[in-house]
C-alpha positions in Angstrom: -92.7 198.0 -236.5 -94.6 195.6 -234.4 -97.6 197.7 -234.7 -97.3 197.7 -238.5 -96.8 194.0 -238.6 -99.8 193.5 -236.2 -101.9 195.8 -238.5 -100.8 193.9 -241.5 -101.6 190.6 -239.8 -105.0 191.9 -238.9 -105.6 193.0 -242.4 -104.6 189.5 -243.7 -106.9 187.8 -241.2 -109.7 190.2 -242.1 -109.0 189.6 -245.8 -109.0 185.8 -245.3 -112.2 186.1 -243.3 -113.8 188.3 -246.0 -112.7 185.8 -248.7 -114.2 182.9 -246.7 -117.4 184.9 -246.2 -117.4 185.7 -249.9 -117.0 182.1 -250.9 -119.7 181.1 -248.5 -122.1 183.7 -249.8 -121.2 182.7 -253.4 -121.9 179.1 -252.6 -125.2 180.1 -250.9 -126.1 182.2 -253.9 -125.4 179.3 -256.3 -127.6 177.0 -254.1 -130.4 179.6 -254.1 -130.2 180.0 -257.8 -130.4 176.2 -258.3 -133.4 176.0 -256.0 -135.0 178.9 -257.8 -134.3 177.2 -261.2 -135.7 173.9 -259.8 -138.8 175.6 -258.5 -139.3 177.4 -261.8 -139.1 174.1 -263.6 -141.6 172.5 -261.2 -143.9 175.5 -261.6 -143.7 175.2 -265.4 -144.4 171.5 -265.2 -147.4 172.1 -262.9 -148.7 174.8 -265.2 -148.5 172.4 -268.1 -150.3 169.7 -266.1 -153.0 172.1 -265.1 -153.5 173.2 -268.7 -153.7 169.6 -269.8 -156.1 168.7 -267.0 -158.3 171.7 -267.9 -158.4 170.6 -271.5 -159.3 167.1 -270.5 -162.0 168.4 -268.1 -163.4 170.6 -270.9 -163.4 167.6 -273.2 -165.2 165.5 -270.6 -167.8 168.3 -270.0 -168.4 168.5 -273.8 -168.8 164.8 -274.0 -171.2 164.9 -271.0 -173.3 167.6 -272.7 -173.3 165.5 -275.9 -174.3 162.4 -273.9 -177.1 164.4 -272.2 -178.3 165.5 -275.6 -178.2 162.0 -276.9 -180.1 160.7 -273.9 -182.8 163.3 -274.3 -183.1 162.4 -278.0 -183.4 158.7 -277.1 -186.0 159.4 -274.5 -188.0 161.4 -277.0 -187.8 158.5 -279.5 -188.8 156.0 -276.7 -191.8 158.2 -275.8 -192.8 158.3 -279.5 -192.4 154.5 -279.7 -194.5 154.0 -276.6 -197.2 156.2 -278.0 -197.0 154.3 -281.3 -195.8 157.4 -283.3 -192.3 156.6 -284.4 -189.1 154.6 -284.1 -189.7 153.0 -287.5 -192.5 150.9 -286.1 -195.9 150.8 -287.9 -198.5 152.8 -286.0 -201.2 152.7 -288.6 -203.1 149.7 -287.1 -201.2 147.1 -289.3 -200.9 143.6 -287.9 -197.3 144.0 -286.9 -198.1 147.3 -285.0 -201.1 145.7 -283.4 -199.1 142.7 -282.3 -196.4 144.9 -280.8 -198.9 146.9 -278.9 -200.5 143.7 -277.6 -197.2 142.3 -276.6 -196.3 145.5 -274.8 -199.7 145.5 -273.1 -199.5 141.9 -272.0 -195.9 142.4 -270.8 -197.1 145.3 -268.6 -200.0 143.2 -267.3 -197.7 140.3 -266.5 -195.3 142.6 -264.6 -198.2 144.3 -262.7 -199.6 140.9 -261.7 -196.2 139.6 -260.7 -195.9 142.6 -258.4 -199.3 141.9 -257.0 -198.5 138.3 -256.4 -195.3 139.2 -254.6 -197.2 141.7 -252.4 -199.8 139.1 -251.6 -197.1 136.5 -250.8 -195.7 138.9 -248.3 -199.1 139.5 -246.8 -199.7 135.7 -246.5 -196.3 135.3 -244.8 -197.0 138.0 -242.3 -200.5 136.6 -241.7 -199.0 133.1 -241.1 -196.6 134.6 -238.6 -199.4 136.4 -236.8 -201.4 133.1 -236.9 -198.5 131.2 -235.4 -198.1 133.9 -232.7 -201.9 134.0 -231.9 -202.3 130.3 -232.0 -205.0 130.3 -234.8 -208.4 131.9 -235.0 -210.5 133.9 -237.3 -207.6 134.8 -239.6 -207.5 131.3 -241.1 -210.4 132.2 -243.5 -208.6 135.3 -244.6 -205.4 133.3 -245.2 -207.3 130.7 -247.3 -208.9 133.5 -249.4 -205.5 135.1 -250.0 -203.9 131.8 -250.9 -206.8 131.1 -253.3 -206.5 134.5 -254.9 -202.7 134.1 -255.1 -203.1 130.8 -257.0 -205.6 132.4 -259.4 -203.2 135.2 -260.1 -200.4 132.7 -260.7 -202.6 130.9 -263.2 -203.3 134.2 -264.9 -199.5 134.9 -265.1 -198.9 131.5 -266.7 -201.7 132.2 -269.2 -200.3 135.6 -270.1 -196.8 134.2 -270.4 -198.2 131.5 -272.8 -199.9 134.3 -274.8 -196.7 136.2 -275.0 -194.7 133.1 -276.1 -197.3 132.3 -278.9 -197.7 135.7 -280.3 
């Protein structure tokens, strides 16, 4: 009888242990399912985000291509305008077309001369520095010539700017 009761007790303990293990495994299975569902939802959201970003990227690339096309068209129009062929500007030698060409020409000359003046001012400054370091000498004549040329160029710039302002 003791043996039977021991066996029955062992069976009960084993059954309780198995029930606890089953509950634990059921709980772990539920947790794993919740994690899997959460990961599936995250994956779905990420796929939607990726799809949206791809669409936006495609749109941006299309816009970029369109912008590149527009820039090339504008450059062509600008080249035509510079050559006097288009842009709605008269290129037939009329007074307005001639005035526009003169203004463009004078503007170009003014900017070229301004660049030359700036370059010569830098040369003058460097020569003055050399003169100060050397203590004077034969470079003083060169400096005077450059200053003279610089003042003449400044006068030309003023004259060209006056011409631009008057017409």
